[in-house]
N, C-alpha and C positions, 0 to 999 in steps of 0.2 A: 632400464641399464642406460646409464648416460653415454654419448658418444664418445667418451676417452675407454671407458671402459670394453667397449663394443669394438674400438680399434683393439685396444689389449688381449682381447679373445684371441681376434684374429690371427696377431702376431704371435699369440700362444699355439692357434692349429698350425699358420705353417710351420713355426720351426721344429712343433711335432711331426709334420708331416715329411720335411726334410728330412731328421735326424737318423734315419732308417738309414737313409743311402747314401750316408759319409762312411761309412767302411768299404761301400762300392768301388765311390769314387777313389779313396786308398788304393784300392785292389788295386783299380783299372787303369790307373793313371803311375801309382807308386811299384804298385806289385810286390808290396812286403808289407808288414806287420797287422792286414788288417785286422786279425784276431784282438791286436792291441787298442785299434781305430776301433772296435764294436763296446769298451770300455763305455764308449760318449754315448750309447743308448739307455747307460743307467738313467739318464737323466731325464729321460719321456713320463716317467709317471710324477715329477716334479712339473714337470710343463701340463699336463693335463689336470692337475689341481688348479690352473687357473678359471678355465672355463666355468669349473667346478663349483669355486667359491663367488665368482663373478655374481651371479644371482642375489648371493647374499647379501655378498657387501663388494659393489664394484670400488672403493679405496683399496681395499685388501688384496685384489688382482691387479688393481695398479700397481701396485707398492710391490708384491710379490712379484711378476715379471721379469723388469729389472735387478733384484736381489739373484731370483733363481739363475735367470741368465748370468750375471758375476762370477757366481760359485760354481757353475757351470763351467764359466769360461777359466776360470784357475784349475779347476779341477782337470780341464783338458790342455792347459799348458802348463801341468806338470808331466801329461804324461808324453807329450809333444815337443817339449821345452820351447825354448825363449824364441829360437830362432823360424819357427816354425810361422812364426805370426798368430798363434793362436789369440795373444792379449789384444790384438785390434776389435776382438768380437766384445772385449770393454765400449766400443767407439758406438758401437749401439743400445747397449748398455745403460751409458750414460745420456744417448738422446732420448731413449726411452722416459729417462729421468725427468727430461727438458719437455717434455710432452705429454705427460703421464696426468700431469696435476695441475688442482684447482687452486687458485691464488690463495684463498687460505691453508692449503696447507703445502706451504713454502718451506715450513721448517723440517718438512718431510722432505720436500726434495734435495733439502741443503744436505740431511744429514745423510740421506742417499749418495747424493754427488760423493760429499767425502768418502762414502763408505766403500765406493768403487774407485777413487783417487787412489785409499790408499789399498786395497787389494791389488790395483796397477802395481804401486810403489814398491811393497813387497814383492811381490813376485817378478819387476824386474831388477832386482837387486837380489832376490835370492836365489832365481831358477839361470841354469844355464844350462846343461845339458839333459834330455830327455831320459826318462824313464827305460824306453825302446831305443836299442842302438839303430837309430836310421842312418844314412850315410849323406853326405851332405847335396849329394844329386835329390836324394829324396827328400829331404829337408827343405828344397829348393821347390819343388812342385807341391807339399804339402804348403809350405807359403805362399802360393801362386792360387790353391784352390781355396786359403784359409782368407786371404787380401780377396779375392773374388766373390766371394762366398760375404764378407763383410760388405762389400759395396752392396750386393745384391739386397739384401737385407736391412739396410741404409737407405735405399731408394724404398723400398718396400713403407717403412717406415713413415719416410716422407708423404709418398702418397695416403696411404692410412689414416693416416693422424691428420691429415691437409685437413683446413675446417671445422676440427672438432675443437677447437677453442670458444667457450661462449662468452669467456672474459678475458679481457688484456694482461695477461703474466706479468704480477709482478715482483720481484726481487727488493 
């Protein structure tokens, strides 16, 4: 497995390991909406496919992680609303797009970057109110949880992908 695919698998495992804790964070810090936040667990099987396909197709795994992350982020943004800052999870998806591809895969990289941006733009313009009726204080807490989680995930991506580029990235 190439170094970038190995890093991709690591990130997928970390996401899968952390997903089950999100409803507990919501329960502990927000106090309401734990059932609604449990919807986020539905994405775990999608993230599980990444380590499974990485052995047969490292490229497919590297492509799948930011795509699955984007779809998961859009779904969570529908549930939690724009004010919850869940759309910030598109930043790690974009970061994965920047570090996951070989120079010869630049058109895949460009297409994926555009896909992520289009998803962001549609959500930004269309999403307003969350599905669950969160209070203003609860949304503020959810936003803090999500901002911290995004910062942690971005840090992990930076640390794990460091040194994985075997060639200079060309655009």
